[in-house]
C-alpha positions as CSV (number, residue, x, y, z in Angstrom):
1,M,152.4,101.0,22.7
2,A,150.3,100.8,25.9
3,L,149.1,104.1,27.4
4,F,149.3,102.8,30.9
5,K,152.0,100.5,32.1
6,K,150.7,97.9,34.5
7,R,152.8,98.1,37.7
8,T,153.0,95.9,40.7
9,V,152.9,98.0,43.8
10,G,155.6,97.7,46.4
11,K,159.3,98.5,47.0
12,P,162.5,96.6,47.3
13,G,163.3,95.9,50.9
14,E,159.7,94.9,51.6
15,W,159.1,91.2,52.0
16,Y,156.0,89.3,50.7
17,Y,154.7,85.8,50.9
18,C,153.4,84.6,47.5
19,L,150.3,82.5,47.8
20,E,150.6,81.1,44.3
21,H,154.3,80.1,44.4
22,H,154.4,79.4,48.2
23,K,157.6,81.3,48.6
24,V,159.0,84.5,50.1
25,E,159.8,87.3,47.7
26,E,161.6,90.6,48.2
27,G,159.9,93.4,46.4
28,P,156.8,93.1,44.3
29,D,157.4,90.1,42.1
30,C,153.8,88.8,42.0
31,P,150.5,90.6,41.7
32,A,148.9,91.9,45.0
33,K,146.0,89.5,44.7
34,D,148.5,86.6,45.1
35,R,150.5,87.8,48.1
36,F,150.5,88.6,51.8
37,G,152.6,91.6,52.9
38,P,154.5,93.7,53.0
39,Y,156.5,92.5,56.0
40,T,159.5,94.2,57.5
41,S,161.8,91.1,57.4
42,R,162.2,87.9,55.5
43,Q,161.6,85.9,58.7
44,E,158.2,87.6,59.3
45,A,157.2,86.8,55.6
46,E,158.3,83.2,56.1
47,H,155.8,82.8,58.9
48,A,152.9,84.6,57.0
49,M,150.7,81.4,56.8
50,Q,151.2,80.6,60.5
51,T,150.4,84.2,61.4
52,A,147.2,84.1,59.2
53,R,146.1,80.8,60.9
54,E,146.6,82.3,64.4
55,R,144.7,85.4,63.5
56,N,141.9,83.5,61.9
57,L,141.6,81.3,65.1
58,E,141.5,84.4,67.3
59,W,138.8,86.0,65.2
60,E,136.7,82.8,65.1
61,N,136.8,82.6,68.9
62,D,136.2,86.4,69.4
63,P,132.6,86.8,70.8
64,R,132.3,90.2,69.2
65,W,132.2,88.5,65.8
66,H,129.3,86.1,66.5
67,D,125.8,87.5,66.0
68,A,122.8,85.6,67.3
69,S,120.8,87.2,64.4
70,A,122.9,85.3,61.9
71,G,120.9,82.2,62.4
72,G,122.7,80.9,65.4
73,P,121.2,80.0,68.8
74,K,119.5,82.8,70.7
75,D,120.0,83.6,74.4
76,D,116.2,84.3,75.1
77,D,115.4,80.8,76.5
């Protein structure tokens, strides 16, 4: 008998997008490392990958995330 039961965190009524199975799940079916969420609706979870792409694009184009000291061109010219 195990001393600690491994439990997947989450509640029914919360929606997740499973990165391993590429599907929407209600409640915590897959481990947290394999999912995005929780989302408040199934529709929101269905668009998880699109939302992630849009956010990544915003962050890549945000000047606050680009350091000249990270090996990029400097503005001292």
